[in-house]
C-alpha positions in Angstrom: 18.3 -3.8 19.8 18.8 -0.2 19.2 18.2 0.7 15.4 19.3 3.3 13.6 18.0 4.8 10.7 19.5 7.3 8.5 17.9 11.1 8.8 15.0 11.7 6.2 15.8 14.9 4.3 12.7 17.0 5.8 13.6 19.8 3.3 11.1 18.0 0.5 8.3 18.3 3.0 8.0 21.9 4.3 4.8 23.3 5.1 3.2 25.2 2.5 2.6 28.9 2.6 -1.1 28.6 2.5 -2.3 26.2 5.9 -5.1 25.0 3.7 -3.7 24.1 0.6 -4.2 20.3 -0.2 -6.3 20.1 3.1 -9.9 19.8 1.7 -9.3 16.8 -0.7 -8.6 14.6 1.9 -10.8 16.1 4.7 -13.4 13.2 3.5 -11.1 10.9 5.0 -12.3 12.3 8.7 -15.5 12.5 7.8 -17.7 10.0 8.9 -20.6 10.2 6.2 -18.1 11.0 3.5 -15.7 8.0 4.2 -18.6 5.6 5.0 -20.2 6.2 1.4 -16.5 5.9 -0.2 -16.2 2.7 1.6 -19.7 1.4 0.4 -19.6 2.5 -3.2 -16.0 1.0 -3.7 -17.4 -2.0 -2.3 -20.2 -2.0 -4.8 -18.2 -1.1 -7.4 -15.3 -4.2 -6.8 -18.4 -6.5 -6.4 -20.4 -5.9 -9.4 -17.9 -4.4 -12.0 -14.6 -5.4 -11.1 -13.9 -8.8 -9.4 -14.1 -11.7 -11.7 -16.7 -14.6 -10.7 -13.5 -16.8 -9.7 -11.9 -17.5 -6.1 -9.7 -14.8 -4.6 -7.8 -14.5 -1.7 -7.1 -11.9 1.2 -3.3 -11.1 1.9 -2.2 -8.8 4.3 1.6 -7.7 4.3 3.1 -6.2 7.4 6.4 -4.4 8.1 8.8 -4.2 11.1 8.6 -1.2 13.3 12.3 -0.3 12.4 10.6 1.0 8.9 7.3 2.2 9.3 8.3 5.6 10.2 9.6 5.9 6.7 6.1 5.8 5.4 5.1 9.0 7.2 7.5 11.2 5.0 7.7 9.2 1.7 4.4 9.0 0.3 5.4 7.5 -2.8 6.7 4.2 -1.2 3.4 2.5 -1.3 2.9 2.5 -4.9 6.8 1.1 -5.3 6.2 -1.8 -2.7 2.8 -2.7 -4.2 4.1 -2.8 -7.5 6.9 -5.2 -6.2 4.3 -7.4 -4.4 2.5 -8.1 -7.4 5.3 -9.0 -9.2 6.2 -11.4 -6.4 2.7 -13.1 -6.3 2.9 -13.5 -10.1 6.5 -15.1 -9.9 5.1 -17.7 -7.5 1.8 -18.2 -9.8 4.3 -18.7 -12.5 6.7 -21.1 -10.9 3.2 -23.0 -9.4 1.5 -23.3 -12.8 4.6 -24.0 -14.7 4.0 -21.6 -17.4 3.2 -17.4 -17.5 -0.3 -16.8 -16.4 -2.0 -13.5 -16.2 -3.5 -12.8 -12.7 -5.0 -10.1 -11.0 -5.1 -8.1 -7.6 -6.2 -4.9 -5.9 -3.8 -3.6 -3.2 -4.5 -1.1 -0.7 -2.6 0.8 1.7 -3.6 1.0 5.4 -1.8 3.2 8.0 -3.8 2.5 11.1 -3.5 -0.5 13.6 -5.6 -0.7 16.9 -5.9 2.4 19.1 -5.3 4.7 16.0 -1.7 3.6 16.3 0.6 4.0 13.3 1.6 0.8 11.8 1.2 0.9 7.9 0.6 -2.1 6.0 -0.9 -3.5 2.8 -4.0 -5.6 1.9 -4.5 -7.2 -1.1 -7.4 -9.0 -2.6 -5.9 -11.6 -5.1 -7.0 -13.9 -7.9 -6.4 -17.5 -6.8 -4.7 -18.4 -9.8 -4.7 -16.8 -13.3 -5.1 -17.4 -17.4 -2.6 -19.1 -19.5 -1.9 -18.1 -22.9 -5.2 -20.2 -24.5 -7.6 -18.6 -22.0 -7.6 -21.5 -19.7 -8.0 -20.4 -15.7 -5.2 -22.1 -13.7 -6.5 -22.3 -10.5 -3.6 -22.2 -7.5 -5.5 -22.3 -4.6 -2.6 -23.0 -2.1 0.6 -20.8 -1.6 3.7 -21.3 0.3 3.2 -18.6 2.7 6.6 -19.5 4.7 8.5 -19.0 1.6 6.7 -15.9 0.2 7.3 -14.2 3.7 11.1 -15.0 3.6 10.9 -13.5 0.0 8.9 -10.5 1.1 11.3 -9.9 3.9 14.5 -10.3 1.3 12.9 -7.9 -1.6 12.0 -5.3 1.1 15.4 -5.2 2.9 16.8 -4.9 -0.6 14.1 -2.2 -1.5 15.1 0.1 1.4 18.7 -0.7 1.3 18.7 0.7 -2.5 17.0 3.7 -1.9 19.7 4.7 0.9 17.2 4.6 4.0 18.7 2.1 5.7 22.4 1.3 6.0 24.0 -2.0 5.3 24.5 -3.0 8.8 20.7 -2.7 9.7 20.1 -4.7 6.5 22.4 -7.5 7.1 20.9 -7.5 10.8 17.4 -7.5 9.5 17.8 -10.6 7.5 18.9 -12.6 10.4 16.1 -11.8 13.1 14.2 -14.8 14.1 11.2 -12.3 14.6 11.8 -10.1 11.6 8.4 -8.3 11.6 7.4 -9.2 7.8 4.7 -11.2 7.7 2.3 -12.5 4.9 -1.3 -13.4 6.2 -3.4 -15.0 3.5 -5.7 -16.9 5.6 -9.0 -15.6 4.4 -10.2 -16.8 1.2 -13.1 -15.4 -0.7 -15.3 -18.0 -2.9 -16.0 -17.6 -6.4 -19.8 -17.3 -5.6 -19.8 -15.5 -2.7 -21.0 -11.7 -3.7 -21.8 -10.6 -0.1 -18.1 -11.9 1.4 -16.4 -9.9 -1.6 -18.4 -6.9 -1.4 -17.6 -7.1 2.6 -13.8 -7.5 2.0 -13.6 -5.1 -0.1 -15.5 -2.5 2.2 -12.8 -3.5 4.6 -9.7 -2.6 2.7 -11.3 0.8 1.9 -12.4 1.6 5.7 -11.5 4.7 7.3 -8.7 4.7 9.9 -10.9 4.7 13.1 -14.7 3.8 13.6 -16.8 6.4 15.7 -18.5 3.0 17.2 -15.3 2.5 19.0 -14.9 6.3 20.6 -16.7 7.7 23.4 -16.0 11.4 23.7 -16.2 13.0 27.1 -16.7 17.1 26.4 -16.8 18.1 30.1 -12.8 16.3 30.4 -11.9 16.8 26.7 -11.1 13.5 26.8 -11.5 10.7 24.0 -12.2 6.9 25.4 -11.2 4.4 22.5 -12.7 0.9 23.2 -12.3 -2.3 20.9 -11.9 -6.0 21.1 -9.2 -7.1 23.9 -6.0 -6.3 22.3 -3.0 -9.2 23.5 -0.5 -6.7 22.1 -1.6 -3.7 24.5 -3.3 -6.0 26.8 -6.1 -4.1 27.3 -9.4 -3.2 25.4 -9.6 0.7 25.8 -7.2 3.5 25.7 -7.8 6.9 27.1 -6.3 9.9 25.1 -6.9 13.5 25.8 -8.6 15.1 22.9 -6.0 17.0 21.6 -3.4 14.1 21.5 -6.1 11.9 20.0 -6.6 14.6 16.8 -2.7 14.4 16.6 -2.6 11.0 16.6 -5.6 10.9 13.9 -3.6 13.3 11.7 -0.8 11.0 11.0 -3.2 9.1 8.6 -4.4 11.6 6.6 -3.3 10.9 3.2 -1.4 13.0 0.7 -3.9 14.5 -1.7 -1.8 13.3 -4.7 -1.7 9.7 -3.5 -3.8 6.8 -4.6 -4.6 4.4 -1.7 -5.8 1.7 -3.9 -4.1 0.6 -6.6 -4.9 -2.5 -9.5 -3.1 -4.7 -11.1 -2.8 -7.2 -13.9 -6.1 -8.0 -15.4 -7.8 -5.4 -12.6 -5.6 -2.6 -14.2 -7.3 0.3 -16.0 -5.8 -0.9 -19.2 -6.6 -4.6 -19.3 -10.0 -3.9 -17.9 -10.7 -2.0 -21.1 -10.0 -4.8 -23.2 -12.1 -7.2 -21.4 -14.8 -7.2 -24.2 -12.2 -8.5 -26.6 -11.5 -11.8 -24.5 -14.8 -13.8 -24.5 -13.1 -16.2 -21.4 -13.2 -12.8 -19.3 -16.5 -12.0 -20.5 -18.0 -15.4 -19.3 -16.6 -14.8 -15.9 -17.1 -11.1 -15.5 -19.4 -9.4 -13.2 -23.0 -8.5 -13.8 -22.6 -5.1 -13.2 -19.8 -5.0 -15.9 -21.7 -6.7 -18.4 -25.0 -4.6 -18.1 -22.5 -1.6 -18.5 -21.4 -3.2 -21.6 -24.7 -3.9 -22.9 -25.7 -0.2 -22.1 -22.6 1.1 -24.3 -23.6 -1.2 -27.3 -27.1 0.2 -27.0 -25.9 3.9 -27.3 -23.7 3.3 -30.1 -26.3 1.5 -32.3 -29.1 4.2 -31.0 -31.2 1.7 -29.3 -31.9 2.9 -25.5 -34.7 3.4 -23.4 -36.1 7.1 -24.2 -36.1 8.1 -20.1 -32.3 7.5 -20.1 -31.2 8.9 -23.2 -29.7 11.8 -22.0 -28.4 10.4 -18.7 -25.1 8.4 -18.6 -24.7 5.1 -16.6 -22.9 7.1 -13.7 -25.4 9.9 -13.7 -28.2 7.4 -13.4 -26.7 5.4 -10.4 -25.6 8.6 -8.9 -29.4 9.8 -8.7 -30.5 6.6 -6.6 -27.0 6.5 -4.8 -27.9 8.4 -1.7 -31.1 6.6 -1.2 -29.2 3.0 -1.3 -26.3 4.1 0.9 -28.7 5.6 3.6 -30.2 2.3 3.7 -27.2 0.4 4.2 -25.4 2.4 6.5 -28.9 2.8 8.9 -30.7 0.3 7.9 -33.6 2.9 6.9 -35.1 3.2 3.5 -35.6 6.5 2.9 -37.9 6.2 0.1 -40.5 4.4 2.6 -43.4 6.5 3.9 -42.8 6.3 7.6 -46.5 6.0 8.1 -48.2 3.5 5.7 -45.0 1.9 4.7 -45.2 2.4 0.7 -42.9 3.5 -1.7 -42.2 7.0 -2.5 -40.9 9.0 -5.3 -39.1 12.1 -6.2 -41.2 14.9 -7.3 -38.9 17.9 -7.3 -35.6 19.0 -5.7 -36.3 22.2 -3.6 -33.1 24.3 -2.7 -34.6 27.7 -1.7 -34.7 28.2 2.1 -37.6 30.5 1.8 -39.7 27.6 -0.2 -38.2 25.1 2.3 -39.1 26.9 5.6 -42.9 26.8 4.4 -42.9 22.8 4.1 -44.9 21.4 7.2 -42.6 19.0 9.2 -44.5 15.9 10.5 
């Protein structure tokens, strides 16, 4: 079937006169070190300060090929669609609970499929249920994914039609396709007490488009070999790119510097998150890191705080040791342990002057 999509107004997306304008803030997305640090810190934040100690579920929303191209030129589509998805999940929860419940979700945008192919889709970590007006948690472990997928298809077709990105003919055809390309997967569950799974899935939804572990660069041939597990769609487990072609493919995944790739809704939104301390039923289920932050804030407010931390904020204290913790996670080697005797070391001074650094003997 030949699909005709209306032309996109490219006048809104002319290149800037300054070729580097807006490029530096997103360079971290292609830097393995910066991107991995961001991923690990996000996983820690989700596990220790955001996700309630309740069961969650990972949901993945995918789109048909006919609509994927619009995500290249309309960076605001993700935020609008994410709001609709959370409203849709909330509607299903309210129907299942037979009352209005206050739930929560974190929704992330991912643009890359296998072999760096442009395949926009959404990952969501969704609370399995919600709190009723009395503060009681209503657990909803199962959702009718078939009905949810149908509703997802109908709402997305209507969404793109209202914005005049597709015409009426294509919209009618998409609603009748046996294999529409719209899908909702909710097979991965996160138990309430599984801290490790919670952090691992949070890292997964914030990961970079490609992994260095899957790439082999042949400098002499100017090629990049991308290898992975066998993919039934491509019927292979490797793909060879010319270096220039691979860079061009990778640049499709650079986010707009003004675009937020991860959004929070419901109890996890910034506004609701700031009111948790006024709700005892949330304080009891809050993660340990959030409770420690509240205790520190209370201590600072009444003037009772450890003197060694008196001039440091919570974030600055954590950032002081974050580098060592992240290195230990990535390389499985603790940089604060002596390589000779294995004893713990402590930071005595930070030397940044090149002349002084050269005087230090390297062993």
